[in-house]
Steps between C-alpha positions, in 0.01 A plus 500: 500500500202441273258571785675834566480587128128421497436711809689790342316472168163510675578837657564752223308709250625663181507879531447753224878539477551126441632430850395183676398663828506280807168515686607352831668635815749783480798568723396822672831683513593455134185395309638179352267201470543212742384143466500261794535135420576223752570767764763662278481860374592576141529833325290429195714685246801295611293183497377571149854564382621170646207302362527636144855626453726313739701532817573839651873526580606625842519877532269555203163667502198435282413835340194613308519660154144622567573641848187328628580323827191278467603378153602135462513487119829322421573723199483803730761359740876514475798442726715783622742588774408749769685764295319400180168539681600841641624617160175387338305688766700820440473468119122467523478785756346270763762612744271635764357261754133565560472763770875573496616859505823431312585310184764231458725755327464735796587215737832463318558875529418498872747219561778704335404839646757627752294791639367490857200268543259784579588678173459183297166427664373852434604498134313173436201574723562203729598458863855476632428147620385405151835619361672274755275206404580552132874523561508194724281310251222434747278615212560488124722194553491404133646829380880500486 
């Protein structure tokens, strides 16, 4: 594990906000840093947590107090459930996915809305098929 630690420590810079920003490859869909070692892929924020804070229990996520997906600074990382992470996102008003037309709060409203699909879609400025995708959790899977 020491070789992995060394590889990780050689790939960050300290930002003006105090984050240790990973300077390597990023996972395109979500922007989290990835490190490949011995043909294994590691999310660097999870790797940093494990190296400096300990094991990550099953069903737990490594969250960022700084909301910087590139950050690997151990003091900026904490464990949380999926709900904890969603609640943190809502509290910090980061509840809109980049490019999304609805917020996480609106997703919850859409899932409870009993009006016809076309009316729901029109009121949120999205397509009928997007309403279906939201309701069937093909998108916004983390929001319950």
